[in-house]
py3Dmol code that shows the C-alpha trace and the ligand (Angstrom):
import py3Dmol

protein = """\
ATOM      1  CA  MET A   1     105.695 153.976 114.239  1.00  0.00           C
ATOM      2  CA  LYS A   2     103.170 152.022 112.352  1.00  0.00           C
ATOM      3  CA  ASN A   3     101.681 149.013 114.323  1.00  0.00           C
ATOM      4  CA  THR A   4     101.730 145.996 112.118  1.00  0.00           C
ATOM      5  CA  VAL A   5     100.973 142.327 112.540  1.00  0.00           C
ATOM      6  CA  ASN A   6     104.673 142.190 113.654  1.00  0.00           C
ATOM      7  CA  THR A   7     104.077 144.547 116.322  1.00  0.00           C
ATOM      8  CA  PHE A   8     101.225 142.293 117.673  1.00  0.00           C
ATOM      9  CA  ARG A   9     103.489 138.984 117.369  1.00  0.00           C
ATOM     10  CA  GLU A  10     106.375 140.821 119.256  1.00  0.00           C
ATOM     11  CA  ALA A  11     103.998 142.106 122.124  1.00  0.00           C
ATOM     12  CA  LYS A  12     102.999 138.570 122.730  1.00  0.00           C
ATOM     13  CA  GLN A  13     106.556 137.275 122.825  1.00  0.00           C
ATOM     14  CA  LYS A  14     107.633 140.143 124.980  1.00  0.00           C
ATOM     15  CA  GLY A  15     104.622 140.000 127.325  1.00  0.00           C
ATOM     16  CA  ILE A  16     103.564 143.740 126.388  1.00  0.00           C
ATOM     17  CA  LYS A  17      99.748 144.270 126.560  1.00  0.00           C
ATOM     18  CA  LEU A  18      97.866 145.292 123.440  1.00  0.00           C
ATOM     19  CA  ALA A  19      95.192 148.055 123.530  1.00  0.00           C
ATOM     20  CA  MET A  20      92.755 148.144 120.922  1.00  0.00           C
ATOM     21  CA  LEU A  21      89.359 150.247 120.557  1.00  0.00           C
ATOM     22  CA  THR A  22      86.597 150.242 117.877  1.00  0.00           C
ATOM     23  CA  ALA A  23      86.039 153.365 115.522  1.00  0.00           C
ATOM     24  CA  TYR A  24      83.825 154.069 112.695  1.00  0.00           C
ATOM     25  CA  ASP A  25      84.841 157.487 111.483  1.00  0.00           C
ATOM     26  CA  TYR A  26      87.685 159.664 110.538  1.00  0.00           C
ATOM     27  CA  SER A  27      87.875 162.074 113.563  1.00  0.00           C
ATOM     28  CA  THR A  28      87.563 159.381 116.369  1.00  0.00           C
ATOM     29  CA  ALA A  29      89.965 157.233 114.739  1.00  0.00           C
ATOM     30  CA  LYS A  30      92.602 160.262 114.604  1.00  0.00           C
ATOM     31  CA  LEU A  31      92.030 160.855 118.223  1.00  0.00           C
ATOM     32  CA  GLU A  32      92.371 157.015 119.132  1.00  0.00           C
ATOM     33  CA  ASP A  33      95.515 157.099 116.864  1.00  0.00           C
ATOM     34  CA  GLU A  34      97.090 160.430 118.294  1.00  0.00           C
ATOM     35  CA  ALA A  35      96.473 158.675 121.940  1.00  0.00           C
ATOM     36  CA  GLY A  36      98.619 155.837 120.893  1.00  0.00           C
ATOM     37  CA  ILE A  37      96.345 152.816 120.611  1.00  0.00           C
ATOM     38  CA  ASN A  38      97.754 149.851 118.939  1.00  0.00           C
ATOM     39  CA  GLY A  39      94.904 148.799 116.918  1.00  0.00           C
ATOM     40  CA  ILE A  40      91.494 150.112 115.747  1.00  0.00           C
ATOM     41  CA  LEU A  41      88.746 147.878 114.823  1.00  0.00           C
ATOM     42  CA  VAL A  42      86.065 149.048 112.454  1.00  0.00           C
ATOM     43  CA  GLY A  43      83.616 146.560 114.076  1.00  0.00           C
ATOM     44  CA  ASP A  44      80.369 145.465 112.700  1.00  0.00           C
ATOM     45  CA  SER A  45      79.264 146.764 116.096  1.00  0.00           C
ATOM     46  CA  LEU A  46      78.764 149.830 113.627  1.00  0.00           C
ATOM     47  CA  GLY A  47      75.147 148.261 113.155  1.00  0.00           C
ATOM     48  CA  ASN A  48      74.325 148.798 116.833  1.00  0.00           C
ATOM     49  CA  VAL A  49      76.181 151.860 118.058  1.00  0.00           C
ATOM     50  CA  VAL A  50      76.086 154.045 114.867  1.00  0.00           C
ATOM     51  CA  LEU A  51      73.326 152.696 112.631  1.00  0.00           C
ATOM     52  CA  GLY A  52      70.822 151.754 115.416  1.00  0.00           C
ATOM     53  CA  TYR A  53      70.108 148.210 114.520  1.00  0.00           C
ATOM     54  CA  GLU A  54      69.302 145.818 117.344  1.00  0.00           C
ATOM     55  CA  ASP A  55      72.058 143.392 116.144  1.00  0.00           C
ATOM     56  CA  THR A  56      74.864 143.131 113.672  1.00  0.00           C
ATOM     57  CA  ILE A  57      73.211 140.948 111.108  1.00  0.00           C
ATOM     58  CA  SER A  58      72.153 143.475 108.767  1.00  0.00           C
ATOM     59  CA  VAL A  59      75.619 145.153 108.362  1.00  0.00           C
ATOM     60  CA  THR A  60      76.647 145.031 104.636  1.00  0.00           C
ATOM     61  CA  MET A  61      80.006 145.134 102.770  1.00  0.00           C
ATOM     62  CA  GLU A  62      79.236 148.734 101.514  1.00  0.00           C
ATOM     63  CA  ASP A  63      78.778 149.751 105.257  1.00  0.00           C
ATOM     64  CA  MET A  64      82.051 148.218 106.297  1.00  0.00           C
ATOM     65  CA  ILE A  65      84.058 149.657 103.264  1.00  0.00           C
ATOM     66  CA  HIS A  66      82.595 153.035 103.666  1.00  0.00           C
ATOM     67  CA  HIS A  67      83.522 153.202 107.356  1.00  0.00           C
ATOM     68  CA  GLY A  68      86.678 151.418 107.048  1.00  0.00           C
ATOM     69  CA  ALA A  69      88.156 153.749 104.509  1.00  0.00           C
ATOM     70  CA  ALA A  70      87.096 156.780 106.847  1.00  0.00           C
ATOM     71  CA  VAL A  71      88.944 155.215 109.694  1.00  0.00           C
ATOM     72  CA  ALA A  72      92.033 154.455 107.575  1.00  0.00           C
ATOM     73  CA  ARG A  73      92.151 158.139 106.715  1.00  0.00           C
ATOM     74  CA  GLY A  74      92.420 159.063 110.229  1.00  0.00           C
ATOM     75  CA  ALA A  75      94.605 156.237 111.607  1.00  0.00           C
ATOM     76  CA  LYS A  76      98.399 156.912 111.052  1.00  0.00           C
ATOM     77  CA  ASP A  77     100.325 154.479 113.224  1.00  0.00           C
ATOM     78  CA  SER A  78      97.392 152.083 114.327  1.00  0.00           C
ATOM     79  CA  LEU A  79      96.776 148.757 112.865  1.00  0.00           C
ATOM     80  CA  VAL A  80      93.261 149.072 111.034  1.00  0.00           C
ATOM     81  CA  VAL A  81      91.253 145.888 111.333  1.00  0.00           C
ATOM     82  CA  VAL A  82      87.877 145.806 109.406  1.00  0.00           C
ATOM     83  CA  ASP A  83      85.143 143.142 110.330  1.00  0.00           C
ATOM     84  CA  MET A  84      83.800 140.950 107.709  1.00  0.00           C
ATOM     85  CA  PRO A  85      80.049 141.409 107.784  1.00  0.00           C
ATOM     86  CA  PHE A  86      77.598 138.482 108.352  1.00  0.00           C
ATOM     87  CA  MET A  87      77.400 136.200 105.331  1.00  0.00           C
ATOM     88  CA  SER A  88      80.367 137.816 103.462  1.00  0.00           C
ATOM     89  CA  TYR A  89      82.648 134.641 104.452  1.00  0.00           C
ATOM     90  CA  GLN A  90      80.360 131.953 105.682  1.00  0.00           C
ATOM     91  CA  THR A  91      79.088 130.911 102.302  1.00  0.00           C
ATOM     92  CA  SER A  92      82.348 129.867 100.727  1.00  0.00           C
ATOM     93  CA  VAL A  93      86.335 130.156 100.750  1.00  0.00           C
ATOM     94  CA  TYR A  94      85.949 131.979  97.501  1.00  0.00           C
ATOM     95  CA  ASP A  95      83.314 134.423  98.867  1.00  0.00           C
ATOM     96  CA  ALA A  96      85.660 134.899 101.900  1.00  0.00           C
ATOM     97  CA  VAL A  97      88.829 135.785  99.857  1.00  0.00           C
ATOM     98  CA  VAL A  98      87.101 138.187  97.478  1.00  0.00           C
ATOM     99  CA  ASN A  99      85.368 140.082 100.198  1.00  0.00           C
ATOM    100  CA  ALA A 100      88.533 140.397 102.485  1.00  0.00           C
ATOM    101  CA  GLY A 101      89.954 141.638  99.442  1.00  0.00           C
ATOM    102  CA  ARG A 102      87.489 144.203  98.999  1.00  0.00           C
ATOM    103  CA  LEU A 103      87.887 145.234 102.540  1.00  0.00           C
ATOM    104  CA  MET A 104      91.488 145.763 102.184  1.00  0.00           C
ATOM    105  CA  LYS A 105      91.454 147.142  98.535  1.00  0.00           C
ATOM    106  CA  GLU A 106      88.380 149.533  98.861  1.00  0.00           C
ATOM    107  CA  GLY A 107      88.170 149.818 102.766  1.00  0.00           C
ATOM    108  CA  ARG A 108      91.927 150.187 103.280  1.00  0.00           C
ATOM    109  CA  ALA A 109      92.034 147.614 106.044  1.00  0.00           C
ATOM    110  CA  ASN A 110      95.479 146.502 107.232  1.00  0.00           C
ATOM    111  CA  ALA A 111      93.734 143.332 108.440  1.00  0.00           C
ATOM    112  CA  VAL A 112      90.129 141.829 108.472  1.00  0.00           C
ATOM    113  CA  LYS A 113      88.417 139.978 111.337  1.00  0.00           C
ATOM    114  CA  LEU A 114      85.800 137.264 111.149  1.00  0.00           C
ATOM    115  CA  GLU A 115      83.912 135.270 113.705  1.00  0.00           C
ATOM    116  CA  GLY A 116      84.259 131.486 114.239  1.00  0.00           C
ATOM    117  CA  GLY A 117      86.586 128.634 115.119  1.00  0.00           C
ATOM    118  CA  LYS A 118      87.242 125.390 113.240  1.00  0.00           C
ATOM    119  CA  GLU A 119      84.291 125.823 110.874  1.00  0.00           C
ATOM    120  CA  VAL A 120      85.901 128.863 109.359  1.00  0.00           C
ATOM    121  CA  SER A 121      89.625 127.682 109.446  1.00  0.00           C
ATOM    122  CA  ALA A 122      89.448 126.915 105.582  1.00  0.00           C
ATOM    123  CA  GLN A 123      88.461 130.658 105.101  1.00  0.00           C
ATOM    124  CA  ILE A 124      91.137 132.007 107.548  1.00  0.00           C
ATOM    125  CA  LYS A 125      93.812 129.949 105.569  1.00  0.00           C
ATOM    126  CA  ALA A 126      92.939 130.972 102.162  1.00  0.00           C
ATOM    127  CA  ILE A 127      92.607 134.665 103.096  1.00  0.00           C
ATOM    128  CA  THR A 128      95.893 134.605 104.935  1.00  0.00           C
ATOM    129  CA  GLU A 129      97.478 132.788 101.842  1.00  0.00           C
ATOM    130  CA  ALA A 130      96.192 135.861  99.765  1.00  0.00           C
ATOM    131  CA  GLY A 131      98.313 138.190 101.784  1.00  0.00           C
ATOM    132  CA  ILE A 132      95.561 139.504 103.962  1.00  0.00           C
ATOM    133  CA  PRO A 133      96.111 139.071 107.751  1.00  0.00           C
ATOM    134  CA  VAL A 134      93.194 137.747 109.764  1.00  0.00           C
ATOM    135  CA  MET A 135      92.151 138.323 113.147  1.00  0.00           C
ATOM    136  CA  ALA A 136      89.720 135.528 114.475  1.00  0.00           C
ATOM    137  CA  HIS A 137      86.956 135.934 116.901  1.00  0.00           C
ATOM    138  CA  ILE A 138      85.471 133.195 119.397  1.00  0.00           C
ATOM    139  CA  GLY A 139      83.334 132.862 122.311  1.00  0.00           C
ATOM    140  CA  LEU A 140      80.346 135.223 122.044  1.00  0.00           C
ATOM    141  CA  THR A 141      80.179 135.915 118.289  1.00  0.00           C
ATOM    142  CA  PRO A 142      77.285 138.405 117.791  1.00  0.00           C
ATOM    143  CA  GLN A 143      76.511 137.355 114.061  1.00  0.00           C
ATOM    144  CA  SER A 144      75.465 133.975 115.490  1.00  0.00           C
ATOM    145  CA  ILE A 145      73.018 135.404 118.300  1.00  0.00           C
ATOM    146  CA  ASN A 146      70.163 133.678 116.813  1.00  0.00           C
ATOM    147  CA  ALA A 147      71.981 130.329 117.195  1.00  0.00           C
ATOM    148  CA  PHE A 148      73.062 131.123 120.682  1.00  0.00           C
ATOM    149  CA  GLY A 149      69.486 132.584 121.743  1.00  0.00           C
ATOM    150  CA  GLY A 150      70.913 135.491 123.328  1.00  0.00           C
ATOM    151  CA  TYR A 151      74.136 137.409 124.575  1.00  0.00           C
ATOM    152  CA  LYS A 152      75.397 134.848 127.052  1.00  0.00           C
ATOM    153  CA  VAL A 153      78.963 134.052 128.443  1.00  0.00           C
ATOM    154  CA  GLN A 154      80.413 131.148 126.399  1.00  0.00           C
ATOM    155  CA  GLY A 155      82.769 128.060 127.284  1.00  0.00           C
ATOM    156  CA  LYS A 156      81.414 127.550 130.947  1.00  0.00           C
ATOM    157  CA  SER A 157      80.722 123.864 130.495  1.00  0.00           C
ATOM    158  CA  GLU A 158      83.506 121.159 130.119  1.00  0.00           C
ATOM    159  CA  GLU A 159      82.545 120.534 126.772  1.00  0.00           C
ATOM    160  CA  ALA A 160      82.078 124.274 125.720  1.00  0.00           C
ATOM    161  CA  ALA A 161      85.517 125.104 127.304  1.00  0.00           C
ATOM    162  CA  LYS A 162      87.303 122.180 125.447  1.00  0.00           C
ATOM    163  CA  LYS A 163      85.562 123.403 122.077  1.00  0.00           C
ATOM    164  CA  LEU A 164      86.771 126.731 122.712  1.00  0.00           C
ATOM    165  CA  LEU A 165      90.196 125.707 123.244  1.00  0.00           C
ATOM    166  CA  GLU A 166      90.420 123.591 120.126  1.00  0.00           C
ATOM    167  CA  ASP A 167      88.835 126.400 118.019  1.00  0.00           C
ATOM    168  CA  ALA A 168      91.545 128.659 119.342  1.00  0.00           C
ATOM    169  CA  LEU A 169      94.201 126.130 118.264  1.00  0.00           C
ATOM    170  CA  ALA A 170      92.711 125.468 114.917  1.00  0.00           C
ATOM    171  CA  ILE A 171      92.710 129.434 114.164  1.00  0.00           C
ATOM    172  CA  GLU A 172      96.218 129.638 115.013  1.00  0.00           C
ATOM    173  CA  GLU A 173      96.999 126.573 112.786  1.00  0.00           C
ATOM    174  CA  ALA A 174      95.004 128.115 110.012  1.00  0.00           C
ATOM    175  CA  GLY A 175      97.262 131.227 109.885  1.00  0.00           C
ATOM    176  CA  ALA A 176      95.323 133.875 112.116  1.00  0.00           C
ATOM    177  CA  PHE A 177      97.821 136.596 113.585  1.00  0.00           C
ATOM    178  CA  SER A 178      95.555 137.216 116.690  1.00  0.00           C
ATOM    179  CA  VAL A 179      92.166 136.157 118.140  1.00  0.00           C
ATOM    180  CA  VAL A 180      89.513 137.988 119.934  1.00  0.00           C
ATOM    181  CA  LEU A 181      88.008 136.153 122.919  1.00  0.00           C
ATOM    182  CA  GLU A 182      84.543 137.530 123.818  1.00  0.00           C
ATOM    183  CA  CYS A 183      82.533 136.847 126.787  1.00  0.00           C
ATOM    184  CA  VAL A 184      84.660 133.906 128.125  1.00  0.00           C
ATOM    185  CA  PRO A 185      85.279 133.097 131.726  1.00  0.00           C
ATOM    186  CA  ALA A 186      88.749 134.806 132.709  1.00  0.00           C
ATOM    187  CA  LYS A 187      90.480 131.579 133.804  1.00  0.00           C
ATOM    188  CA  LEU A 188      89.478 129.866 130.572  1.00  0.00           C
ATOM    189  CA  ALA A 189      90.652 132.954 128.482  1.00  0.00           C
ATOM    190  CA  LYS A 190      94.060 132.937 130.482  1.00  0.00           C
ATOM    191  CA  LEU A 191      94.481 129.121 129.816  1.00  0.00           C
ATOM    192  CA  VAL A 192      93.516 129.740 126.078  1.00  0.00           C
ATOM    193  CA  SER A 193      96.142 132.893 125.944  1.00  0.00           C
ATOM    194  CA  GLU A 194      98.849 130.679 127.529  1.00  0.00           C
ATOM    195  CA  LYS A 195      98.306 127.904 125.006  1.00  0.00           C
ATOM    196  CA  LEU A 196      98.431 130.096 122.003  1.00  0.00           C
ATOM    197  CA  SER A 197     101.545 131.724 120.371  1.00  0.00           C
ATOM    198  CA  ILE A 198      99.364 134.516 118.723  1.00  0.00           C
ATOM    199  CA  PRO A 199      97.831 137.372 120.881  1.00  0.00           C
ATOM    200  CA  THR A 200      94.476 136.857 122.324  1.00  0.00           C
ATOM    201  CA  ILE A 201      92.412 140.143 122.527  1.00  0.00           C
ATOM    202  CA  GLY A 202      89.723 140.033 125.232  1.00  0.00           C
ATOM    203  CA  ILE A 203      86.561 141.678 125.676  1.00  0.00           C
ATOM    204  CA  GLY A 204      84.692 140.452 128.706  1.00  0.00           C
ATOM    205  CA  ALA A 205      87.532 137.822 128.962  1.00  0.00           C
ATOM    206  CA  GLY A 206      89.523 139.065 131.774  1.00  0.00           C
ATOM    207  CA  ALA A 207      93.070 140.469 132.470  1.00  0.00           C
ATOM    208  CA  GLY A 208      94.838 137.214 131.281  1.00  0.00           C
ATOM    209  CA  CYS A 209      94.436 138.069 127.785  1.00  0.00           C
ATOM    210  CA  ASP A 210      97.253 139.606 125.664  1.00  0.00           C
ATOM    211  CA  GLY A 211      95.420 142.639 125.042  1.00  0.00           C
ATOM    212  CA  GLN A 212      91.724 144.184 125.327  1.00  0.00           C
ATOM    213  CA  ILE A 213      89.155 145.773 123.179  1.00  0.00           C
ATOM    214  CA  LEU A 214      86.278 147.881 123.903  1.00  0.00           C
ATOM    215  CA  VAL A 215      83.539 149.549 121.792  1.00  0.00           C
ATOM    216  CA  TYR A 216      84.672 153.207 122.339  1.00  0.00           C
ATOM    217  CA  GLN A 217      81.029 154.589 122.791  1.00  0.00           C
ATOM    218  CA  ASP A 218      80.732 152.058 125.682  1.00  0.00           C
ATOM    219  CA  MET A 219      83.915 152.998 127.457  1.00  0.00           C
ATOM    220  CA  LEU A 220      83.149 156.820 126.909  1.00  0.00           C
ATOM    221  CA  GLY A 221      79.583 156.463 128.041  1.00  0.00           C
ATOM    222  CA  MET A 222      78.084 157.488 124.807  1.00  0.00           C
ATOM    223  CA  PHE A 223      75.777 154.404 124.237  1.00  0.00           C
ATOM    224  CA  SER A 224      73.020 153.761 126.894  1.00  0.00           C
ATOM    225  CA  ASP A 225      70.782 151.239 125.165  1.00  0.00           C
ATOM    226  CA  TYR A 226      72.493 148.531 127.121  1.00  0.00           C
ATOM    227  CA  THR A 227      75.818 148.123 129.101  1.00  0.00           C
ATOM    228  CA  PRO A 228      77.507 144.859 129.198  1.00  0.00           C
ATOM    229  CA  LYS A 229      79.225 143.809 132.792  1.00  0.00           C
ATOM    230  CA  PHE A 230      82.625 143.933 131.375  1.00  0.00           C
ATOM    231  CA  VAL A 231      82.483 147.532 130.341  1.00  0.00           C
ATOM    232  CA  LYS A 232      84.466 150.378 132.312  1.00  0.00           C
ATOM    233  CA  ARG A 233      83.295 153.695 131.647  1.00  0.00           C
ATOM    234  CA  PHE A 234      86.537 155.763 131.319  1.00  0.00           C
ATOM    235  CA  ALA A 235      84.669 159.013 130.927  1.00  0.00           C
ATOM    236  CA  GLU A 236      81.065 160.440 130.871  1.00  0.00           C
ATOM    237  CA  VAL A 237      81.235 161.820 127.353  1.00  0.00           C
ATOM    238  CA  GLY A 238      77.572 161.255 126.842  1.00  0.00           C
ATOM    239  CA  GLN A 239      76.592 163.481 129.747  1.00  0.00           C
ATOM    240  CA  VAL A 240      79.073 166.070 128.494  1.00  0.00           C
ATOM    241  CA  MET A 241      77.683 166.005 124.964  1.00  0.00           C
ATOM    242  CA  LYS A 242      73.985 166.185 126.412  1.00  0.00           C
ATOM    243  CA  GLY A 243      74.938 169.283 128.601  1.00  0.00           C
ATOM    244  CA  ALA A 244      76.842 171.078 125.452  1.00  0.00           C
ATOM    245  CA  PHE A 245      73.752 170.518 123.378  1.00  0.00           C
ATOM    246  CA  ALA A 246      71.345 171.758 125.903  1.00  0.00           C
ATOM    247  CA  ASP A 247      73.580 174.891 126.412  1.00  0.00           C
ATOM    248  CA  TYR A 248      73.582 175.361 122.631  1.00  0.00           C
ATOM    249  CA  ILE A 249      69.894 175.104 122.213  1.00  0.00           C
ATOM    250  CA  LYS A 250      69.338 177.688 125.158  1.00  0.00           C
ATOM    251  CA  GLU A 251      71.928 180.132 123.664  1.00  0.00           C
ATOM    252  CA  VAL A 252      70.279 179.930 120.211  1.00  0.00           C
ATOM    253  CA  GLN A 253      66.901 180.531 121.648  1.00  0.00           C
ATOM    254  CA  ASP A 254      67.927 183.464 123.789  1.00  0.00           C
ATOM    255  CA  GLY A 255      70.138 185.042 121.126  1.00  0.00           C
ATOM    256  CA  SER A 256      73.463 184.984 122.943  1.00  0.00           C
ATOM    257  CA  TYR A 257      74.750 182.669 120.263  1.00  0.00           C
ATOM    258  CA  PRO A 258      76.337 183.528 117.759  1.00  0.00           C
ATOM    259  CA  ALA A 259      78.175 186.521 119.606  1.00  0.00           C
ATOM    260  CA  PRO A 260      79.992 189.199 117.620  1.00  0.00           C
ATOM    261  CA  GLU A 261      83.288 187.196 117.751  1.00  0.00           C
ATOM    262  CA  HIS A 262      81.427 184.366 115.763  1.00  0.00           C
ATOM    263  CA  THR A 263      80.420 186.473 112.890  1.00  0.00           C
ATOM    264  CA  PHE A 264      82.019 187.973 109.634  1.00  0.00           C
ATOM    265  CA  LYS A 265      82.203 191.719 108.701  1.00  0.00           C
ATOM    266  CA  ILE A 266      81.194 193.768 105.707  1.00  0.00           C
ATOM    267  CA  ASP A 267      82.015 197.342 105.059  1.00  0.00           C
ATOM    268  CA  ASP A 268      79.079 199.689 105.685  1.00  0.00           C
ATOM    269  CA  ASP A 269      79.472 201.390 102.340  1.00  0.00           C
ATOM    270  CA  VAL A 270      79.000 197.978 100.408  1.00  0.00           C
ATOM    271  CA  LEU A 271      75.864 197.421 102.453  1.00  0.00           C
ATOM    272  CA  GLU A 272      74.549 200.890 101.982  1.00  0.00           C
ATOM    273  CA  LYS A 273      74.471 200.458  98.291  1.00  0.00           C
ATOM    274  CA  LEU A 274      71.699 197.681  98.709  1.00  0.00           C
ATOM    275  CA  TYR A 275      69.261 199.768 100.526  1.00  0.00           C
TER     276      TYR A 275
END
"""
ligand_1 = """\
8
KIV
O 82.011 144.410 116.374
C 82.850 144.698 117.328
O 82.976 145.835 117.672
C 83.535 143.617 117.868
C 84.334 143.807 119.075
C 83.318 143.761 120.297
C 85.271 142.875 119.333
O 83.535 142.421 117.221
"""
view = py3Dmol.view(width=600, height=400)
view.addModel(protein, "pdb")
view.setStyle({"model": 0}, {"cartoon": {"style": "trace"}})
view.addModel(ligand_1, "xyz")
view.setStyle({"model": 1}, {"stick": {}})
view.zoomTo()
view.show()
């Protein structure tokens, strides 16, 4: 059964936890979908884990459309959410609706995600009213890394915690169907989750959220540039890949690969005519 925004709403009402992962290509999306993931985020973390940038700032609309469409082709039952890249929605409500529309039309998104609280509530309202579901994202919002001055836990002071809660309520009021809480103290995330009627999806925000999301390369041990505290490695796929690459190199070099069972035959009399 296809996960929709209604699945997300009902899960919150019934207290069923939602599981999300990122994906950026067809074959990974297909594997996650077949495993039964509720939602796949084509995150702008694409910039870090796929394109090798040091942050998400340089990711473009064309990048998100290209990878969104690939993921959508692999995701049968999962809800596909595509990130709105930096400066595709902050500039104006008009830009936000046009770009969200492109992510849905060309990137085949079922929903879009954008970063920010009250300051983008007009964008959330307009995109939602255009028939495009919006997942919001507050707490540590990586597109604002230069304003934050680094990747830090958010909402720790009384003032910051109050602002986070106000942002969450403004997002819900504006019509978002869900909100990501990134790098927020667990008790604050639990309180926000209790105050909202839309599901919270946590990343570094504790078990009190209504769902969780991780970058798939992090949870599979495939990305080692840095590992945030909240990441649990569910497998060491990076090690398995390196081992397989090394075995392949060795077998190519010693001539044991390809073996006869990996090759195609030709009749000897055909070949003889070439001599
Ligand atoms: O871009 C991304 O992968 C994200 C998740 C970390 C929530 O926004």
